[in-house]
C-alpha positions in Angstrom: -39.5 -39.0 50.1 -40.3 -41.2 47.2 -43.8 -42.1 46.1 -45.4 -44.0 43.2 -46.6 -42.0 40.3 -49.4 -43.7 38.2 -48.9 -43.6 34.5 -51.9 -41.4 33.9 -50.5 -38.6 36.0 -47.4 -38.2 33.8 -49.3 -36.5 31.1 -51.2 -37.0 27.9 -50.0 -37.4 24.3 -50.4 -34.5 21.9 -53.4 -34.9 19.9 -52.9 -34.4 16.2 -55.2 -34.4 13.1 -54.8 -37.9 11.8 -55.4 -36.8 8.2 -52.8 -34.1 8.1 -50.1 -35.2 10.6 -48.1 -37.2 8.2 -48.4 -34.7 5.3 -47.8 -31.4 7.0 -44.0 -30.5 7.1 -44.8 -28.0 9.9 -46.1 -30.8 12.2 -43.6 -30.9 15.2 -41.5 -33.9 15.6 -41.4 -35.9 18.8 -37.9 -34.6 19.5 -39.2 -31.0 19.0 -42.2 -31.6 21.3 -39.9 -33.1 24.0 -37.5 -30.2 23.9 -40.4 -27.7 24.1 -41.8 -29.5 27.1 -38.5 -29.6 28.9 -38.0 -26.0 28.3 -41.5 -25.1 29.7 -41.0 -27.5 32.7 -37.6 -25.8 33.5 -39.3 -22.4 33.3 -42.2 -23.4 35.6 -39.8 -25.0 38.2 -37.2 -22.2 38.0 -34.4 -24.5 36.9 -31.5 -22.5 35.5 -30.1 -23.3 32.0 -27.1 -25.6 32.4 -23.8 -24.4 30.9 -23.2 -25.3 27.2 -20.8 -28.2 26.7 -19.1 -26.0 24.0 -18.3 -22.4 23.5 -20.2 -20.1 21.1 -18.9 -19.9 17.6 -15.7 -17.9 16.9 -16.4 -14.1 16.6 -16.0 -12.7 13.1 -14.0 -9.9 14.3 -10.9 -10.1 16.5 -8.3 -7.4 17.2 -4.6 -7.8 18.1 -5.3 -6.0 21.3 -7.4 -9.1 22.5 -4.4 -11.3 22.0 -2.0 -11.2 24.8 1.6 -12.4 23.8 3.8 -14.2 26.2 6.3 -12.0 28.1 9.7 -11.4 26.6 12.6 -12.9 28.7 16.4 -12.4 28.6 17.1 -15.9 27.1 17.2 -14.7 23.5 14.2 -16.7 22.6 11.3 -14.6 21.4 7.8 -15.5 22.2 5.3 -17.0 19.8 3.7 -14.3 17.5 -0.1 -14.2 18.0 -2.0 -13.2 14.9 -5.5 -14.5 15.5 -7.9 -16.6 17.7 -8.4 -20.3 17.1 -11.1 -22.7 18.5 -10.1 -25.8 20.6 -13.4 -27.6 20.8 -12.0 -30.8 22.4 -10.6 -28.7 25.2 -13.6 -26.5 25.4 -11.2 -23.5 25.0 -9.8 -20.9 22.7 -6.3 -19.9 22.2 -4.2 -17.5 20.2 -3.2 -18.6 16.8 0.6 -18.1 16.7 3.5 -18.1 14.4 6.8 -19.5 15.7 9.9 -17.6 14.6 11.9 -20.9 15.2 9.6 -22.9 12.8 11.5 -25.2 10.5 10.2 -23.9 7.2 8.1 -21.4 5.3 4.6 -20.6 6.5 1.9 -20.6 3.8 -1.3 -18.6 3.8 -3.5 -20.1 1.1 -6.8 -18.6 -0.1 -8.8 -17.1 -2.9 -9.0 -13.4 -3.6 -10.3 -11.2 -0.9 -10.1 -14.0 1.6 -7.8 -12.0 4.0 -4.4 -13.1 2.8 -2.7 -9.7 2.8 -4.4 -8.8 6.0 -2.9 -11.9 7.6 0.6 -10.7 6.6 -0.1 -7.2 8.0 -1.4 -8.8 11.3 1.8 -10.9 11.6 4.0 -8.0 10.9 2.2 -5.8 13.4 2.3 -8.4 16.1 6.0 -8.9 15.5 6.4 -5.1 16.0 4.4 -5.4 19.4 6.6 -8.1 20.9 10.0 -7.5 19.5 12.4 -4.7 19.0 13.9 -3.7 15.6 17.2 -5.0 16.7 15.8 -8.6 17.2 13.5 -8.9 14.1 13.9 -7.3 10.6 11.0 -7.2 8.2 11.1 -7.3 4.4 8.1 -7.2 2.1 7.8 -8.5 -1.5 4.5 -7.2 -2.7 3.2 -8.8 -5.9 -0.3 -7.8 -5.2 -2.1 -4.4 -4.6 0.5 -2.7 -2.4 -1.1 -4.0 0.9 2.4 -4.4 2.4 3.5 -0.8 1.6 2.4 0.7 5.0 4.8 -1.6 6.7 7.6 0.6 5.6 6.7 3.0 8.5 7.8 0.4 11.1 11.4 0.7 12.4 11.7 -3.1 11.8 11.2 -2.8 8.1 14.2 -2.6 5.8 12.3 -2.6 2.5 9.0 -3.3 0.8 9.6 -4.1 -2.9 6.9 -4.2 -5.5 6.8 -6.7 -8.3 7.6 -4.1 -11.0 10.8 -2.9 -9.1 13.0 -5.5 -10.7 16.2 -3.7 -9.9 15.3 -3.5 -6.1 14.0 -7.1 -6.1 17.3 -8.4 -7.6 19.3 -6.4 -5.0 17.1 -7.6 -2.2 17.5 -11.2 -3.4 21.2 -10.9 -3.6 21.4 -9.4 -0.2 19.4 -12.2 1.3 21.3 -15.0 -0.5 24.7 -13.3 0.8 23.3 -13.0 4.3 22.2 -16.8 4.4 25.7 -17.8 3.2 27.3 -15.6 5.8 25.2 -16.9 8.6 25.7 -20.5 7.5 29.5 -20.0 7.8 29.2 -18.1 11.1 27.0 -20.7 12.7 29.2 -23.6 11.6 32.4 -21.9 12.7 30.8 -21.2 16.1 29.3 -24.7 16.5 25.8 -23.6 16.6 23.1 -26.0 15.2 20.7 -23.0 14.3 19.9 -19.5 15.1 17.8 -20.4 18.2 20.9 -22.0 19.8 23.1 -19.0 18.7 20.7 -16.5 20.3 20.4 -18.5 23.6 24.1 -18.8 23.9 25.2 -15.2 22.9 25.1 -11.9 24.6 22.3 -9.5 23.6 24.6 -7.5 21.4 25.8 -10.6 19.5 22.5 -12.2 18.9 21.7 -12.6 15.2 18.3 -10.9 14.4 15.5 -12.8 12.6 14.8 -11.7 9.1 11.1 -12.2 8.2 10.2 -11.9 4.6 6.5 -11.3 3.7 5.8 -12.4 0.1 2.3 -11.4 -0.9 0.9 -13.5 -3.9 3.4 -16.2 -4.8 1.4 -17.1 -7.9 2.0 -13.6 -9.3 5.6 -13.8 -8.4 5.9 -17.1 -10.2 4.1 -15.8 -13.3 6.3 -12.7 -13.5 9.8 -14.4 -12.9 9.6 -18.1 -13.6 10.7 -17.5 -17.2 12.6 -14.2 -16.7 16.3 -14.5 -17.4 16.2 -18.2 -17.5 14.3 -18.3 -14.2 17.3 -17.1 -12.2 15.3 -15.0 -9.8 12.7 -17.7 -9.3 15.4 -20.3 -8.6 17.2 -17.9 -6.2 14.0 -17.6 -4.2 13.5 -21.4 -3.9 17.0 -21.4 -2.5 16.0 -18.8 0.0 12.9 -20.7 1.0 14.9 -23.9 1.4 18.0 -22.8 3.3 16.8 -19.6 5.1 14.9 -20.9 8.0 17.6 -22.7 9.8 19.7 -19.4 9.9 16.8 -17.1 10.9 15.7 -16.0 7.4 12.0 -16.8 7.7 9.5 -16.6 4.8 5.7 -16.1 5.1 3.9 -16.2 1.8 0.5 -16.0 0.5 -0.7 -17.9 -2.5 -3.8 -19.3 -4.2 -4.5 -23.0 -4.7 -1.5 -23.3 -7.1 0.7 -23.5 -4.0 -1.0 -26.8 -3.0 0.8 -28.6 -5.8 4.3 -28.6 -7.4 7.6 -27.9 -5.8 6.5 -25.1 -3.6 3.9 -27.4 -1.8 6.8 -29.5 -0.5 8.3 -26.5 1.3 5.3 -25.3 3.1 5.2 -27.5 6.2 2.7 -25.2 7.9 -0.4 -23.7 6.2 -3.4 -21.5 7.1 -6.1 -22.2 4.6 -8.6 -19.3 4.2 -11.7 -19.3 2.0 -11.3 -21.3 -1.2 -13.4 -21.6 -4.4 -13.6 -25.3 -4.1 -14.2 -27.0 -0.8 -12.3 -30.1 -2.0 -9.0 -28.0 -1.6 -9.4 -28.5 2.1 -8.5 -32.1 1.7 -5.0 -31.0 1.3 -4.8 -30.1 5.0 -6.6 -33.3 6.1 -10.2 -31.9 6.5 -13.2 -34.0 5.6 -15.6 -32.3 3.1 -18.4 -32.5 5.7 -16.4 -30.4 8.1 -15.9 -27.5 5.6 -18.3 -24.7 6.4 -20.4 -23.2 3.6 -19.6 -19.6 4.6 -16.3 -18.0 5.6 -16.2 -14.6 7.2 -13.2 -12.5 6.0 -10.1 -13.7 7.8 -11.6 -17.1 8.7 -9.6 -20.2 7.9 -8.3 -23.6 9.2 -4.7 -24.4 10.1 -3.2 -27.4 8.7 -1.6 -28.2 12.1 -4.6 -29.8 14.0 -7.2 -28.5 11.7 -7.9 -25.7 14.0 -10.6 -23.0 13.0 -8.9 -19.7 13.1 -10.0 -16.0 12.9 -7.2 -13.7 11.9 -7.0 -10.6 13.9 -7.5 -6.9 12.7 -5.2 -4.3 13.8 -8.2 -2.3 15.1 -11.9 -2.9 15.4 -12.6 -0.8 12.3 -12.0 -3.1 9.4 -11.8 -0.1 6.9 -8.4 0.0 5.0 -7.7 3.4 6.1 -8.2 2.6 9.8 -6.0 -0.4 9.5 -3.2 1.7 8.0 -3.7 4.4 10.7 -3.4 1.7 13.3 -0.1 0.6 11.8 1.2 4.2 11.7 0.3 4.5 15.4 2.1 1.3 16.2 5.2 2.5 14.4 5.1 5.8 16.3 4.9 3.8 19.6 7.9 1.6 18.6 11.5 2.4 19.6 12.8 4.9 17.0 15.4 3.5 14.5 17.9 6.1 15.6 18.0 4.5 19.1 18.9 1.1 17.7 22.7 0.4 17.4 23.7 0.8 13.8 24.9 -2.8 13.4 21.5 -4.1 14.5 19.4 -2.1 12.2 17.7 -3.8 9.2 19.7 -3.4 6.0 17.9 -1.3 3.4 17.2 -1.7 -0.2 16.3 1.9 -1.2 14.8 2.7 -4.6 17.0 4.7 -7.0 15.6 8.1 -7.9 14.4 8.6 -11.4 16.4 11.9 -11.5 18.5 13.7 -9.0 20.7 16.9 -9.2 24.1 17.3 -7.7 23.0 19.3 -4.7 20.4 16.7 -3.6 23.1 13.9 -4.1 25.6 15.7 -2.0 22.9 16.2 0.7 22.5 12.4 1.0 25.9 12.0 2.5 26.7 10.1 4.7 29.9 12.3 4.6 31.2 15.2 2.5 33.5 14.5 -0.5 37.2 14.3 0.1 39.3 16.6 -2.0 40.3 13.7 -4.3 36.7 12.6 -4.8 34.5 13.3 -7.8 30.7 13.2 -7.4 28.9 11.0 -10.0 25.4 10.5 -8.5 23.4 8.5 -5.9 23.2 4.8 -5.3 23.6 1.9 -3.0 21.1 0.0 -1.0 21.2 2.7 1.7 20.9 5.5 -0.8 23.9 7.8 -0.7 26.2 9.9 -2.7 28.6 7.9 -5.0 32.0 9.3 -6.2 35.2 8.2 -7.9 38.4 8.8 -6.0 41.2 10.0 -8.2 43.9 8.7 -5.9 42.4 5.3 -5.8 40.5 4.8 -9.1 42.6 6.8 -11.5 44.2 7.8 -13.8 41.5 6.9 -16.3 37.6 6.9 -16.0 35.5 5.9 -18.9 31.8 6.8 -19.5 30.2 4.5 -22.1 26.6 4.2 -23.3 24.4 4.5 -26.3 23.2 7.7 -27.8 21.1 10.0 -25.5 21.8 7.8 -22.4 23.4 10.7 -20.4 27.1 10.5 -21.3 27.6 14.2 -21.6 25.5 15.0 -18.5 27.8 12.6 -16.6 30.8 14.5 -17.8 29.3 17.9 -16.8 28.4 16.6 -13.3 32.0 15.4 -12.8 33.4 18.7 -14.2 31.1 20.7 -11.8 32.3 18.6 -8.9 35.9 19.1 -9.7 35.8 22.9 -10.5 33.9 23.6 -7.3 36.9 22.3 -5.3 39.6 23.9 -7.1 40.4 21.6 -9.9 41.5 22.8 -13.4 39.8 21.3 -16.4 40.8 21.0 -20.0 37.9 19.8 -22.2 38.1 18.2 -25.7 35.0 17.6 -27.9 35.6 16.6 -31.6 32.0 17.1 -32.4 28.9 19.0 -31.1 28.7 18.6 -27.3 27.7 20.6 -24.2 31.5 20.7 -23.4 31.9 23.3 -26.1 29.7 25.6 -24.1 32.2 25.6 -21.2 34.6 28.5 -22.1 34.5 31.2 -19.5 33.4 28.8 -16.8 35.3 29.0 -13.6 38.0 26.4 -13.4 37.9 25.5 -17.1 41.3 26.3 -18.5 40.7 25.6 -22.1 38.1 23.9 -24.5 39.3 22.2 -27.6 37.0 21.3 -30.5 37.4 19.2 -33.7 40.5 21.1 -34.8 42.5 20.4 -31.6 46.2 20.4 -32.0 48.2 17.9 -30.0 51.1 20.3 -29.3 48.8 23.1 -28.0 47.0 20.5 -25.9 50.3 19.3 -24.4 51.3 22.9 -23.7 48.0 23.8 -21.8 48.2 20.6 -19.8 51.8 21.1 -18.8 51.0 24.5 -17.4 48.3 23.3 -15.0 48.8 22.6 -11.3 47.6 19.4 -9.7 44.8 18.4 -9.4 43.6 18.7 -13.0 41.7 16.6 -15.5 41.5 16.2 -19.2 37.8 15.5 -20.1 37.0 14.2 -23.5 33.6 13.7 -25.1 33.1 11.3 -28.1 36.5 9.6 -27.6 35.7 7.1 -30.4 35.9 10.0 -33.0 39.6 10.6 -32.3 41.5 8.5 -34.9 44.1 6.0 -33.7 47.7 6.5 -34.5 47.4 10.3 -34.6 49.4 12.8 -32.6 46.3 13.8 -30.7 45.6 10.1 -29.8 49.1 9.6 -28.7 49.1 12.7 -26.5 46.0 11.4 -24.7 47.4 8.0 -24.2 50.7 9.4 -22.9 48.9 11.4 -20.4 47.3 8.3 -18.9 50.8 7.0 -18.2 52.0 10.4 -16.8 49.0 10.7 -14.4 49.5 7.5 -12.7 49.5 8.0 -8.9 49.4 11.8 -9.3 45.7 12.4 -8.6 45.2 13.9 -12.0 42.8 12.3 -14.4 41.7 11.6 -18.0 38.0 11.2 -18.1 36.5 10.1 -21.5 33.0 9.3 -22.9 32.0 7.4 -25.9 29.6 5.0 -27.5 29.7 1.5 -25.9 29.7 -0.4 -29.1 32.4 1.5 -30.9 34.7 1.7 -27.8 34.3 -2.0 -27.3 35.9 -2.7 -30.7 38.8 -0.3 -30.3 41.9 -2.4 -29.1 44.7 0.2 -29.5 45.1 3.9 -28.7 43.6 6.0 -25.9 40.4 4.0 -25.7 42.2 0.7 -25.1 44.5 2.4 -22.5 41.6 4.0 -20.5 39.6 0.7 -20.6 42.5 -0.9 -18.7 41.9 1.3 -15.7 38.6 -0.9 -15.1 36.8 2.3 -13.8 33.9 4.1 -15.1 30.2 4.3 -15.8 28.2 2.1 -18.1 24.8 3.9 -19.0 21.6 2.2 -20.0 23.1 -1.4 -19.4 20.5 -4.0 -20.1 22.5 -7.1 -21.1 24.9 -9.1 -19.2 27.9 -8.2 -21.5 27.2 -4.4 -21.7 29.8 -3.9 -19.0 32.4 -6.2 -20.5 34.2 -3.2 -21.9 35.4 -2.7 -18.2 35.9 -6.3 -17.5 32.6 -7.0 -15.7 29.9 -9.5 -16.6 26.5 -8.5 -15.3 23.8 -10.9 -14.1 21.2 -11.8 -16.6 17.7 -10.3 -16.3 18.7 -6.7 -15.8 15.9 -4.3 -15.9 15.0 -2.7 -19.2 13.6 0.7 -20.1 15.7 2.5 -17.4 15.5 6.3 -17.1 18.2 8.5 -18.6 21.2 8.6 -16.3 20.7 5.1 -14.8 24.2 3.5 -14.9 26.4 0.8 -13.6 29.3 2.3 -11.6 32.4 0.1 -11.9 35.6 0.3 -9.8 38.1 -2.5 -9.7 36.5 -5.5 -8.2 33.1 -4.0 -7.6 29.9 -2.7 -9.5 26.6 -1.2 -8.4 23.6 0.5 -10.1 23.4 4.3 -9.5 21.5 7.3 -10.9 23.9 9.9 -12.3 23.3 13.3 -10.9 22.5 16.2 -13.1 24.7 19.3 -12.7 23.3 22.6 -11.4 21.6 24.7 -13.9 
């Protein structure tokens, strides 16, 4: 029932001191008084507080366990990868911040130091491991920061995590990625697929191409290290990977500072997450007004370029300590499908580091199979680290070992001699100057050792008496004068040994052998087979007909070599013989 309410019954105004009301900053405003009165009236009448028209602020700590990914179906399309929580104020809602494996370009995570850039990469990697198997997504890390990506190597999805100072591995990873992009481009074109998403939808599970996700931490450090190295070859190669990789499933997620907001790299980053920046004006690059940029950013807080959504990056576990995050990653790896249960052809390719030193027993233990009777161990190498050997039947009759002084030439000869004699070969050694080969008399399998006074007739007689297989091993080949009976004997043996399984193995100084165009040195170079030790320049292997890429690592350990066979080359670590 309605009734009239006289004005005087509505209340009285607050009485204030007229002298101080306008001067005292603590004097309540009319709005403050109104709010206080409404609150008191609600309390007295028992009116409940109405729901807020907006959600409370994003929490400063979110874990991956709070983010539920979409279910995986059989269509070949993988769900979006959740890595954080974002605010949707216009929808009065929150949603998972996600990364789309079918996105058209690289994803940039921009921020200043200690803003959570590396943690974001780890969150994305861990989330991928939660929703996809190692046969569907392969992870590769390029860590130009503080080794924050190194724990990812425990995941079965991870093929390699390469540090900035591992130039050899980085070059091998780059070459493998470029080769894979080229191979996929040809395969998709030949099959009529527009991109990898279509290929996966229309292929059987065993034929689906896996996504390759590259996590590159600190682009600014990568650029500083490699933009001018070897004419910028490595830097240019990565621009090609960034430009061409996404369409064929080679995705790149990189972190960077504000330098990535300008220049060529900025045109490639179609999607960005901007974390804390030193200058609020940097947020203008993602379309934010300065008034909307908060004054403080909790770790892992940022804004997505797409829609300007405020985002909190998730932790792997509630404890934000580094050791706890790494432990959570190890636990996730332990719960993932073991790599041994993934079909070999669907496993991530590896780019293993070469050992600084390795003995022959350890190299043989690497496998993947035992040596054949005609194979001769030289060391360990390859992206999937394994033993490396020359095959006398395929690579003979001549093998050359070249390198500067104290690079490991004689060690390489001793390793090959040990490998041969352990399986019944007979060896004749020739050393015209001081050499470890002169200490071999009495060694099992060594028929004779000749020094500086070697006689060609006697050498011929000894070699003629040997059964197949056998080898003539020569140290310091450049010291044997050309156009002498001894040189002619060695050269003639190369012709006699063709297709027999017997070998002539010789070592010498690269520079001197390179200038020898006649005699045994020239004849053995024509085999295009051997080891180039301590190669650092593109033409160091030209002696065997190979031009190496520019920008090779310098300061390699003793025994680091380029192993060359006709048509191929690879970096290896020469094994040391048993004591």
